[in-house]
Biopython code that builds the backbone (N, CA, C, O; Angstrom):
import numpy as np
from Bio.PDB.StructureBuilder import StructureBuilder

atoms = [
    (1, "UNK", "N", (0.845, -1.180, 0.000)),
    (1, "UNK", "CA", (0.000, 0.000, 0.000)),
    (1, "UNK", "C", (0.890, 1.242, 0.000)),
    (1, "UNK", "O", (2.060, 1.180, 0.377)),
    (2, "UNK", "N", (0.345, 2.321, -0.408)),
    (2, "UNK", "CA", (1.089, 3.579, -0.384)),
    (2, "UNK", "C", (1.113, 4.150, 1.027)),
    (2, "UNK", "O", (0.337, 3.738, 1.890)),
    (3, "UNK", "N", (2.013, 5.103, 1.252)),
    (3, "UNK", "CA", (2.075, 5.779, 2.544)),
    (3, "UNK", "C", (2.690, 4.946, 3.641)),
    (3, "UNK", "O", (2.383, 5.148, 4.816)),
    (4, "UNK", "N", (3.560, 4.004, 3.281)),
    (4, "UNK", "CA", (4.251, 3.149, 4.257)),
    (4, "UNK", "C", (3.279, 2.327, 5.096)),
    (4, "UNK", "O", (3.415, 2.231, 6.315)),
    (5, "UNK", "N", (2.308, 1.745, 4.426)),
    (5, "UNK", "CA", (1.340, 0.864, 5.076)),
    (5, "UNK", "C", (1.404, -0.502, 4.412)),
    (5, "UNK", "O", (1.655, -0.619, 3.212)),
    (6, "UNK", "N", (1.172, -1.532, 5.219)),
    (6, "UNK", "CA", (1.164, -2.913, 4.736)),
    (6, "UNK", "C", (-0.223, -3.502, 4.929)),
    (6, "UNK", "O", (-0.825, -3.337, 5.990)),
    (7, "UNK", "N", (-0.733, -4.184, 3.920)),
    (7, "UNK", "CA", (-1.962, -4.943, 4.041)),
    (7, "UNK", "C", (-1.554, -6.397, 4.127)),
    (7, "UNK", "O", (-0.925, -6.926, 3.210)),
    (8, "UNK", "N", (-1.911, -7.056, 5.236)),
    (8, "UNK", "CA", (-1.406, -8.395, 5.524)),
    (8, "UNK", "C", (-2.580, -9.344, 5.749)),
    (8, "UNK", "O", (-3.523, -9.028, 6.474)),
    (9, "UNK", "N", (-2.504, -10.505, 5.118)),
    (9, "UNK", "CA", (-3.483, -11.555, 5.346)),
    (9, "UNK", "C", (-2.828, -12.701, 6.098)),
    (9, "UNK", "O", (-1.766, -13.180, 5.700)),
    (10, "UNK", "N", (-3.444, -13.137, 7.169)),
    (10, "UNK", "CA", (-2.917, -14.215, 7.994)),
    (10, "UNK", "C", (-3.604, -15.538, 7.664)),
    (10, "UNK", "O", (-4.687, -15.556, 7.080)),
    (11, "UNK", "N", (-2.966, -16.640, 8.044)),
    (11, "UNK", "CA", (-3.487, -17.972, 7.763)),
    (11, "UNK", "C", (-4.876, -18.214, 8.359)),
    (11, "UNK", "O", (-5.640, -19.027, 7.837)),
    (12, "UNK", "N", (-5.207, -17.512, 9.449)),
    (12, "UNK", "CA", (-6.519, -17.708, 10.067)),
    (12, "UNK", "C", (-7.621, -16.886, 9.394)),
    (12, "UNK", "O", (-8.765, -16.888, 9.848)),
    (13, "UNK", "N", (-7.274, -16.181, 8.305)),
    (13, "UNK", "CA", (-8.236, -15.396, 7.554)),
    (13, "UNK", "C", (-8.294, -13.931, 7.937)),
    (13, "UNK", "O", (-8.915, -13.137, 7.231)),
    (14, "UNK", "N", (-7.670, -13.558, 9.023)),
    (14, "UNK", "CA", (-7.674, -12.156, 9.457)),
    (14, "UNK", "C", (-6.823, -11.326, 8.508)),
    (14, "UNK", "O", (-5.744, -11.751, 8.096)),
    (15, "UNK", "N", (-7.316, -10.134, 8.161)),
    (15, "UNK", "CA", (-6.547, -9.171, 7.386)),
    (15, "UNK", "C", (-6.372, -7.922, 8.224)),
    (15, "UNK", "O", (-7.306, -7.470, 8.885)),
    (16, "UNK", "N", (-5.172, -7.366, 8.192)),
    (16, "UNK", "CA", (-4.902, -6.139, 8.929)),
    (16, "UNK", "C", (-4.129, -5.167, 8.047)),
    (16, "UNK", "O", (-3.461, -5.553, 7.088)),
    (17, "UNK", "N", (-4.244, -3.911, 8.401)),
    (17, "UNK", "CA", (-3.415, -2.869, 7.807)),
    (17, "UNK", "C", (-2.455, -2.425, 8.902)),
    (17, "UNK", "O", (-2.879, -2.047, 9.994)),
    (18, "UNK", "N", (-1.164, -2.474, 8.605)),
    (18, "UNK", "CA", (-0.158, -2.065, 9.584)),
    (18, "UNK", "C", (0.546, -0.826, 9.039)),
    (18, "UNK", "O", (1.096, -0.851, 7.938)),
    (19, "UNK", "N", (0.528, 0.254, 9.812)),
    (19, "UNK", "CA", (1.140, 1.521, 9.435)),
    (19, "UNK", "C", (2.578, 1.545, 9.933)),
    (19, "UNK", "O", (2.815, 1.560, 11.141)),
    (20, "UNK", "N", (3.528, 1.548, 9.024)),
    (20, "UNK", "CA", (4.949, 1.503, 9.372)),
    (20, "UNK", "C", (5.489, 2.898, 9.709)),
    (20, "UNK", "O", (6.632, 3.009, 10.153)),
    (21, "UNK", "N", (4.712, 3.951, 9.516)),
    (21, "UNK", "CA", (5.173, 5.320, 9.767)),
    (21, "UNK", "C", (5.677, 5.527, 11.187)),
    (21, "UNK", "O", (6.689, 6.199, 11.387)),
    (22, "UNK", "N", (4.992, 4.962, 12.177)),
    (22, "UNK", "CA", (5.430, 5.135, 13.570)),
    (22, "UNK", "C", (6.788, 4.471, 13.793)),
    (22, "UNK", "O", (7.639, 5.012, 14.498)),
    (23, "UNK", "N", (6.986, 3.308, 13.196)),
    (23, "UNK", "CA", (8.276, 2.624, 13.313)),
    (23, "UNK", "C", (9.373, 3.450, 12.654)),
    (23, "UNK", "O", (10.480, 3.554, 13.181)),
    (24, "UNK", "N", (9.064, 4.036, 11.501)),
    (24, "UNK", "CA", (10.038, 4.871, 10.801)),
    (24, "UNK", "C", (10.411, 6.074, 11.667)),
    (24, "UNK", "O", (11.576, 6.468, 11.718)),
    (25, "UNK", "N", (9.428, 6.652, 12.344)),
    (25, "UNK", "CA", (9.658, 7.843, 13.165)),
    (25, "UNK", "C", (10.407, 7.545, 14.459)),
    (25, "UNK", "O", (11.089, 8.422, 14.989)),
    (26, "UNK", "N", (10.291, 6.315, 14.980)),
    (26, "UNK", "CA", (10.863, 6.032, 16.300)),
    (26, "UNK", "C", (12.046, 5.068, 16.298)),
    (26, "UNK", "O", (12.807, 5.031, 17.265)),
    (27, "UNK", "N", (12.212, 4.295, 15.238)),
    (27, "UNK", "CA", (13.298, 3.306, 15.182)),
    (27, "UNK", "C", (14.307, 3.715, 14.112)),
    (27, "UNK", "O", (13.995, 3.669, 12.922)),
    (28, "UNK", "N", (15.507, 4.111, 14.518)),
    (28, "UNK", "CA", (16.489, 4.626, 13.557)),
    (28, "UNK", "C", (16.751, 3.707, 12.357)),
    (28, "UNK", "O", (16.925, 4.204, 11.245)),
    (29, "UNK", "N", (16.784, 2.397, 12.546)),
    (29, "UNK", "CA", (17.043, 1.489, 11.427)),
    (29, "UNK", "C", (15.950, 1.543, 10.361)),
    (29, "UNK", "O", (16.206, 1.229, 9.198)),
    (30, "UNK", "N", (14.748, 1.935, 10.740)),
    (30, "UNK", "CA", (13.630, 1.964, 9.806)),
    (30, "UNK", "C", (13.639, 3.190, 8.896)),
    (30, "UNK", "O", (12.921, 3.212, 7.897)),
    (31, "UNK", "N", (14.437, 4.211, 9.219)),
    (31, "UNK", "CA", (14.499, 5.425, 8.393)),
    (31, "UNK", "C", (14.875, 5.113, 6.953)),
    (31, "UNK", "O", (14.468, 5.824, 6.034)),
    (32, "UNK", "N", (15.649, 4.051, 6.753)),
    (32, "UNK", "CA", (16.083, 3.673, 5.409)),
    (32, "UNK", "C", (14.892, 3.357, 4.499)),
    (32, "UNK", "O", (15.017, 3.438, 3.277)),
    (33, "UNK", "N", (13.753, 3.003, 5.068)),
    (33, "UNK", "CA", (12.566, 2.724, 4.259)),
    (33, "UNK", "C", (12.091, 3.969, 3.521)),
    (33, "UNK", "O", (11.461, 3.865, 2.469)),
    (34, "UNK", "N", (12.390, 5.154, 4.071)),
    (34, "UNK", "CA", (12.051, 6.412, 3.408)),
    (34, "UNK", "C", (13.189, 6.923, 2.538)),
    (34, "UNK", "O", (12.948, 7.549, 1.505)),
    (35, "UNK", "N", (14.414, 6.664, 2.943)),
    (35, "UNK", "CA", (15.547, 7.281, 2.243)),
    (35, "UNK", "C", (16.083, 6.451, 1.082)),
    (35, "UNK", "O", (16.671, 7.009, 0.156)),
    (36, "UNK", "N", (15.897, 5.141, 1.109)),
    (36, "UNK", "CA", (16.394, 4.299, 0.017)),
    (36, "UNK", "C", (15.260, 4.044, -0.976)),
    (36, "UNK", "O", (14.287, 3.354, -0.672)),
    (37, "UNK", "N", (15.409, 4.611, -2.153)),
    (37, "UNK", "CA", (14.390, 4.539, -3.201)),
    (37, "UNK", "C", (13.942, 3.097, -3.463)),
    (37, "UNK", "O", (14.766, 2.232, -3.761)),
    (38, "UNK", "N", (12.640, 2.847, -3.351)),
    (38, "UNK", "CA", (12.058, 1.562, -3.691)),
    (38, "UNK", "C", (12.187, 0.467, -2.652)),
    (38, "UNK", "O", (11.641, -0.617, -2.853)),
    (39, "UNK", "N", (12.883, 0.699, -1.554)),
    (39, "UNK", "CA", (13.079, -0.365, -0.569)),
    (39, "UNK", "C", (11.761, -0.813, 0.054)),
    (39, "UNK", "O", (11.525, -2.013, 0.187)),
    (40, "UNK", "N", (10.905, 0.116, 0.434)),
    (40, "UNK", "CA", (9.660, -0.259, 1.096)),
    (40, "UNK", "C", (8.825, -1.196, 0.218)),
    (40, "UNK", "O", (8.216, -2.139, 0.724)),
    (41, "UNK", "N", (8.794, -0.944, -1.073)),
    (41, "UNK", "CA", (8.013, -1.753, -1.992)),
    (41, "UNK", "C", (8.578, -3.164, -2.156)),
    (41, "UNK", "O", (7.909, -4.027, -2.725)),
    (42, "UNK", "N", (9.777, -3.410, -1.677)),
    (42, "UNK", "CA", (10.411, -4.722, -1.801)),
    (42, "UNK", "C", (10.332, -5.549, -0.514)),
    (42, "UNK", "O", (11.213, -6.363, -0.239)),
    (43, "UNK", "N", (9.284, -5.338, 0.260)),
    (43, "UNK", "CA", (9.083, -6.145, 1.467)),
    (43, "UNK", "C", (8.956, -7.612, 1.072)),
    (43, "UNK", "O", (8.367, -7.942, 0.042)),
    (44, "UNK", "N", (9.512, -8.483, 1.900)),
    (44, "UNK", "CA", (9.485, -9.924, 1.635)),
    (44, "UNK", "C", (9.031, -10.670, 2.887)),
    (44, "UNK", "O", (9.193, -10.191, 4.010)),
    (45, "UNK", "N", (8.465, -11.840, 2.669)),
    (45, "UNK", "CA", (8.076, -12.730, 3.757)),
    (45, "UNK", "C", (9.168, -13.775, 3.906)),
    (45, "UNK", "O", (9.557, -14.409, 2.925)),
    (46, "UNK", "N", (9.669, -13.962, 5.132)),
    (46, "UNK", "CA", (10.734, -14.947, 5.323)),
    (46, "UNK", "C", (10.203, -16.368, 5.114)),
    (46, "UNK", "O", (8.993, -16.593, 5.087)),
    (47, "UNK", "N", (11.116, -17.308, 4.968)),
    (47, "UNK", "CA", (10.744, -18.693, 4.653)),
    (47, "UNK", "C", (9.861, -19.332, 5.706)),
    (47, "UNK", "O", (9.031, -20.180, 5.382)),
    (48, "UNK", "N", (10.024, -18.940, 6.964)),
    (48, "UNK", "CA", (9.204, -19.516, 8.034)),
    (48, "UNK", "C", (7.817, -18.869, 8.113)),
    (48, "UNK", "O", (6.961, -19.317, 8.876)),
    (49, "UNK", "N", (7.602, -17.818, 7.324)),
    (49, "UNK", "CA", (6.329, -17.080, 7.278)),
    (49, "UNK", "C", (6.007, -16.421, 8.621)),
    (49, "UNK", "O", (4.840, -16.292, 8.992)),
    (50, "UNK", "N", (7.041, -16.009, 9.339)),
    (50, "UNK", "CA", (6.833, -15.381, 10.647)),
    (50, "UNK", "C", (7.359, -13.952, 10.708)),
    (50, "UNK", "O", (7.363, -13.341, 11.777)),
    (51, "UNK", "N", (7.801, -13.415, 9.576)),
    (51, "UNK", "CA", (8.435, -12.104, 9.605)),
    (51, "UNK", "C", (8.401, -11.476, 8.209)),
    (51, "UNK", "O", (8.661, -12.149, 7.211)),
    (52, "UNK", "N", (8.081, -10.189, 8.149)),
    (52, "UNK", "CA", (8.255, -9.410, 6.927)),
    (52, "UNK", "C", (9.559, -8.657, 7.091)),
    (52, "UNK", "O", (9.822, -8.070, 8.140)),
    (53, "UNK", "N", (10.378, -8.676, 6.044)),
    (53, "UNK", "CA", (11.667, -8.000, 6.158)),
    (53, "UNK", "C", (12.006, -7.249, 4.879)),
    (53, "UNK", "O", (11.471, -7.523, 3.805)),
    (54, "UNK", "N", (12.917, -6.286, 5.035)),
    (54, "UNK", "CA", (13.416, -5.503, 3.918)),
    (54, "UNK", "C", (14.909, -5.714, 3.712)),
    (54, "UNK", "O", (15.386, -5.767, 2.579)),
    (55, "UNK", "N", (15.629, -5.832, 4.791)),
    (55, "UNK", "CA", (17.068, -6.120, 4.735)),
    (55, "UNK", "C", (17.462, -6.787, 6.056)),
    (55, "UNK", "O", (16.592, -7.151, 6.847)),
    (56, "UNK", "N", (18.747, -6.946, 6.295)),
    (56, "UNK", "CA", (19.166, -7.667, 7.508)),
    (56, "UNK", "C", (19.005, -6.855, 8.793)),
    (56, "UNK", "O", (19.259, -7.379, 9.878)),
    (57, "UNK", "N", (18.589, -5.594, 8.700)),
    (57, "UNK", "CA", (18.409, -4.763, 9.887)),
    (57, "UNK", "C", (16.962, -4.318, 10.106)),
    (57, "UNK", "O", (16.617, -3.844, 11.188)),
    (58, "UNK", "N", (16.128, -4.467, 9.099)),
    (58, "UNK", "CA", (14.761, -3.948, 9.176)),
    (58, "UNK", "C", (13.772, -5.082, 8.928)),
    (58, "UNK", "O", (13.694, -5.632, 7.830)),
    (59, "UNK", "N", (13.015, -5.420, 9.976)),
    (59, "UNK", "CA", (11.997, -6.459, 9.844)),
    (59, "UNK", "C", (10.886, -6.244, 10.861)),
    (59, "UNK", "O", (11.043, -5.506, 11.833)),
    (60, "UNK", "N", (9.773, -6.896, 10.617)),
    (60, "UNK", "CA", (8.627, -6.843, 11.521)),
    (60, "UNK", "C", (8.113, -8.264, 11.725)),
    (60, "UNK", "O", (7.699, -8.908, 10.761)),
    (61, "UNK", "N", (8.131, -8.767, 12.955)),
    (61, "UNK", "CA", (7.633, -10.120, 13.219)),
    (61, "UNK", "C", (6.108, -10.174, 13.096)),
    (61, "UNK", "O", (5.411, -9.194, 13.358)),
    (62, "UNK", "N", (5.618, -11.329, 12.696)),
    (62, "UNK", "CA", (4.187, -11.490, 12.449)),
    (62, "UNK", "C", (3.342, -11.247, 13.695)),
    (62, "UNK", "O", (2.217, -10.763, 13.576)),
    (63, "UNK", "N", (3.847, -11.568, 14.881)),
    (63, "UNK", "CA", (3.034, -11.344, 16.081)),
    (63, "UNK", "C", (2.806, -9.857, 16.332)),
    (63, "UNK", "O", (1.743, -9.474, 16.819)),
    (64, "UNK", "N", (3.782, -9.015, 16.008)),
    (64, "UNK", "CA", (3.617, -7.560, 16.130)),
    (64, "UNK", "C", (2.598, -7.075, 15.109)),
    (64, "UNK", "O", (1.721, -6.275, 15.435)),
    (65, "UNK", "N", (2.711, -7.556, 13.875)),
    (65, "UNK", "CA", (1.776, -7.163, 12.837)),
    (65, "UNK", "C", (0.350, -7.567, 13.198)),
    (65, "UNK", "O", (-0.588, -6.796, 12.995)),
    (66, "UNK", "N", (0.192, -8.761, 13.726)),
    (66, "UNK", "CA", (-1.124, -9.279, 14.098)),
    (66, "UNK", "C", (-1.725, -8.465, 15.243)),
    (66, "UNK", "O", (-2.902, -8.106, 15.208)),
    (67, "UNK", "N", (-0.910, -8.178, 16.254)),
    (67, "UNK", "CA", (-1.411, -7.482, 17.439)),
    (67, "UNK", "C", (-1.713, -6.007, 17.182)),
    (67, "UNK", "O", (-2.721, -5.490, 17.664)),
    (68, "UNK", "N", (-0.857, -5.332, 16.433)),
    (68, "UNK", "CA", (-0.985, -3.894, 16.268)),
    (68, "UNK", "C", (-1.604, -3.452, 14.944)),
    (68, "UNK", "O", (-1.874, -2.266, 14.750)),
    (69, "UNK", "N", (-1.827, -4.386, 14.044)),
    (69, "UNK", "CA", (-2.512, -4.045, 12.795)),
    (69, "UNK", "C", (-3.991, -3.810, 13.057)),
    (69, "UNK", "O", (-4.560, -4.355, 14.003)),
    (70, "UNK", "N", (-4.601, -2.998, 12.217)),
    (70, "UNK", "CA", (-6.045, -2.703, 12.373)),
    (70, "UNK", "C", (-6.808, -3.148, 11.143)),
    (70, "UNK", "O", (-8.027, -2.987, 11.082)),
]
sb = StructureBuilder()
sb.init_structure("model")
sb.init_model(0)
sb.init_chain("A")
sb.init_seg("    ")
for serial, (resi, resn, name, xyz) in enumerate(atoms, 1):
    if name == "N":
        sb.init_residue(resn, " ", resi, " ")
    sb.init_atom(name, np.array(xyz, "f"), 0.0, 1.0, " ", f" {name:<3s}", serial, name[0])
structure = sb.get_structure()
């Protein structure tokens, strides 16, 4: 989604929208999502399906996404 938001569907059928803007504003490693052209759009799901990541320093575990997504 645009505006640093993720739309996520979980195995139990729940869908959430997670706003990454707060993480970008408060976690220094996440600033790269705004400064590196195209990085945010290249989010990936790890092989265990428990984490969305962008690089080796920036990731979001599925339990955080599930709990704080709306």
